[in-house]
N, C-alpha and C positions, 0 to 999 in steps of 0.2 A: 439799381435795385438789388437788394440782398436776397439770396435764395436759401431758405432753411426748411427743415422738415416741419417744425412746430413753432408757432409764436404763442407765447403766454402773455396775455394782457392783464396787468395788475400784479403787484408784489406784496399783497397782504397775506394773511394766513393761507388762503386757498391757492394763490399763485405760487407761493414759496413751497407749499406742499407738492404741487404739481411739478415744479422744477426739480425738487429733491428726487421724486420718483423717476423722472426722466433721466436724471444724472445716474441713478442707481441702475437704470436699464441700459446704460452704455452710451447715452446721448451726450455729446460734447457741447457745453455752453458756448455760444458764439458761432459755432460751426453747424451744429445740428438743430439747436433751438436757441431762442432768444427770449428774454423776459423784459417787457417794456412797462415802465411804471411812470405815471404822470406826477406822483408826489415828489416833493423836493428832497426827501430823505427816507431812509428805511423806517418801517413801523406801520405801514398801511394806514388805515383810518385811526389807529390808536394814537398816532402822533398829534392828532387834532383834538383829543379829548381834553376836557376842562381840568384845571390843576387840582381840584379837590377830589377827583376820582383817583384815589390812591390805589396802588397795586393790591393792597389788602381788601379793598372794597369791590374789586372786579369780580363779577359773577361768571363762573364757569370758563375761565381761561385755560385752555389745554395747550401743552407744549407742542411745538412743531415736531414732525417725525425725525427721529435720529439724533435729537439733541434736546435735553431737558433744560428748563429754566430753573436754575438753583441759586440759592443764596440771596434772592432779591429782598430788598428792604420793603416791608409791607406799607411803610409810611411815605414812600416816595411816590410821586405822580406816576400813574400807569403809562402815560405818554412817554416818560423817560425810560422806565424799566423795560417796557416792551419794545420801544424804539431801539434801545441798545441791544436787546436780545435778538431782534430781527437783523440788525446790522452784523452782529457776531455770526449769526446763522449763514447769512449770505457769504461772509468771508470763509467760514469753515468749509462750506461745500462749493466754494468758487463758482457761484451762480451768475456772476457778472451782470447784474441787473443794470439796465440802461435807464437813466432818469436825469432830469424830468423829460419824458416823452409823451406827448398827447396823441392818442390814437384817434384819428378823425373819422375813419370809416373802414369797414371790412366788406369786401364785395368779391364776387366771382372774378377770377383773373381772365377767364375766357380761353385758357390754354392749359393743357396738362392736368386738368382736374384741380388746379391750384386756387388758393384764395389770395387776394391782394389786400394787404394791410397797409393802409395809407396813414402816415403820421406827419407831424410837424417837422420831424427830423429825417425824413426819407421814407421809402417804401420797402416792404418785405413781401416776398412771395412765399407761401407756405402750403404744405399739404393738409395741415390741420391747425386750428386755432383753439386754444383753451382760454376762455374768457373768465377772468377772475376779478372783475371790476367792482364787485360789492355794491353798496348803496349810499355810502357817506356823501358822495357828491351830488346826490339828488334828494335833498330834503323835501318832504311833502308838506305843503302849506294848503290847508283847506281854504276854499273860497267862501267867505262869509260876508253877507251884506254889511256895509258900514266900515270895512277895513280901511278904506281910503279917507274916512272922516275922523277916525280915532286919533286924538291928539297926543296920546301917550306913546310908549315904546312897544314895538313888536319884535320879538326874537324867536328864533328856532333853536332847538337843541344843538344844531350844527354850529350855532354862534354863541352858545352858552359860555360866558366867561368865568363862571363860578359865582357863588352867592354874594361876595363882597363888592360886586359891581354897583355903580350908581343906579342902575336900572332896578335894583332890588332893595338896597338899604333904605329903610324908612318909607318904602313905597307900598301901595296896595297892588298886589300881584295876583293875576289869574293864571293858573297853570292848566293847559288844555292837553289831555292825553291820558290813556289808560295803561300805559306800559311801564316797564321798570325805570326808564329814564325819567318819566313824569314823576313817579314816586320819589326818586332820589332828588330831583330838583326841588320838589315841594318841601321835603323834609329839611333841606339845606336852607332854602330861601326863607322858610318860616322862622328861622332863628334871627333874621335881620330885618324882615319886612314888618310894616305896620300891621298888615293883615294879608292873609292869603285865601284863595278860593280855588278848589279843585273841580274841574269840569271834564266830564267824559261823555261820549256818545252812548255807551252801554255801561251798565253797572259793572264795576270791576270784580273779577273773581280772584279771591285770595286762596292760595294753596297751602293747606296745612298738612302735616305728616310728611312721611318720607317721599323722595322722588328718585327712584333708582333707575336702572337700565331698562327694566320692563316698561315703566311709565314713559321714559324718554323715547323708546322705540315707538310706543303707541302715539305719542304726540307728533313725532316726525312722520309717521305713516299718514296722519291726517293732512299734513302739509303736502306730502308726496301725491296724495290723491288729487288735490287741486291741480298740481303740475301735470299729472298724467292726463287730466281732462282739458288741458290747454287754458286754464284759468290763471289770472295773476296770483302769485304765491302770497300766502299770509305768513306773518312772522310765527316762529315757534312759540313765543310767549303768549300769542293769542289763543293757543289751545292748551298751554300748560297752566296758565294762571300766574298770578304774582306770588313770589315766595313770602311766607309770613315769618319774617325775622323778628327778633326781639325789638329792634329799632322800629320796625313797621308796626308792631303791636302797640308800642308806646305812642306812636304818632296817631294811631286810630283812637286810642283811649283819650288822647288830649284834644281830639277834634281836628287836627291838622289834615287827616286823611278822610274827612267827611266829604263824600262825593256829591256833586250837583249835576243835574242833567245839562246837556249842551244848550247854550244860549242861541237865540235866533239871529242876533245881529250885534254889531259893535256900534256904540254911540260915540259922541265926541269925548266923553269922559268915563266910559265904562262899557258894560255889557247889558243886554236886554233880552229877556226870554219872551216866548210867544204870548204868554199871558199878561205881558206888560210890566212884570216885575223887573227891577234893575239892581245892579251892583256897581259901585264905582271902581275904577281901575286906573292905575298909572302905567302898568306894564302888563302885557299879555305874552306869556311864554308858551310857544307852540311846541309841545313835546309829542308831535303827531307822526313821528316815524319817518321812514325813508322809502324810496322806491328803487328797484334795480337800475343800475347804470348800463343800459344796453342800446342807447340810441345809435351808437356807431355801428351796430349790427343791422340797422334798418334796411340797407340795400339788399340784404339776403332774404328779406321777407319771411322771417321766421315766426311771426306771431300767428296765433290761431284766431278764429272768430271770437272766442271768449276773451281775447285781449292778452293772454299769456303766451308763453312758449312751451310747447309740449316736449317733455323729456322722457327718454328711456335711460334711467340711471342719470348720468350727466350728459348723455349724447342727445343733441337736438334731433327730433324726429324728422323735421323737414330738411335737414342738412347734416348728415352724420360726420362731416368734417369739423363741425363746431361743437364744443363742449362748454357747458356752463357749470362752473364750480363756485361755491359760495352763493348759490341762487336757490331760493325756496328752502327745501329740506336740508340743504348743506350750508345754510347761512348761520352757522354757529362754528366755534373754533374746532370742536371735535368733528363736526359734520364736514367742515372744510378739509380737514386732514384726510378723511375717508374718501371724499369726493376727488381729491387730487390723485390718490392711488387708483381709484376706479377710472378716472378719465385717461390716465396714462396707459392703463391696461387696454382700454378700447382703442386708443390712438395707435398703440403698437400693432394691434390687430389690423387696423385700417391701413397702416403703412406696409405691413407684410402682404396684405391682399393686393395693394397697388404694385408692389415689387413683383408679385406673382403674375399679375396681368402684363406688366412690362416684359417679363421674361418670356411669357407665352407669345407675345407679339413679335419679339426678336427672333424666337425660334421659328415661327411660321414664315417670317421674312427671309430667314436664312435658308 
């Protein structure tokens, strides 16, 4: 078993930001802290994005702390641009990310106030864990009657291969979801499909006008309120609305972004609403979002009665040894950067307090 002060789980934006701030604080990679990442290569969830999501179409990508992303070709896939940037960042700051490493569980070690991090590649004992596992590995599939009888294709955003796939070309496609990904998928697929249908549970809110720092802080505050109450976090876009770009405006005018209410069930060859009306479909694309990847923390019993994990900043209320970054209000690139800095500040205070207690015990024993 390896013994370190801090284990960071995940090497996306939040994990690398946390590692950077630990490094700046004097912690040595490999000796004082370790970064464990289950992905095959640098890039976090970005490496799995569809090829038509070029860097120029990425919404709100903020540079990692201490190193700007410059000179990127806006026409290259974001998976390539950001993957290469993250790889260069890991090298520049010598973060020594270990991958692929699957973290199976985090539990109390039962000694020395430590946490035990169990992985497929061995175990680590740590005084603190910064969890930065994001959401990409836990796509949310709503349970709808008839999903098992539908004879067409069903895909989730996590599996979206781009619009030129056989699932979309010349097909009747239903896109389900009210977020940014749903809108992007729909506008792409509409160019190659025979027909498209957009379905959401709630009427989408399109945001017009400017969206500055004040509006951003207000939106994040709404997400933070749910986290403080121990409720499952909502996405930031759920409170900011969808940006009204020129492309979106044209798609609305052409009818591509005409929203329909959620259907009640799937049939063998399409979808059916509660009033009995139907629409044929060859493919259903579920752009229904993701949920936090936190099952490995289950042994610590961190969840509140409301189903979420209550935080004070990034620190888990039920166990201050655990920090969640990239969770809830910090689930954006700029939020992840700030969360990494905040988590490291609190972890340093935790470790200093632990050292003080150890010194007091040693002095009394002497």
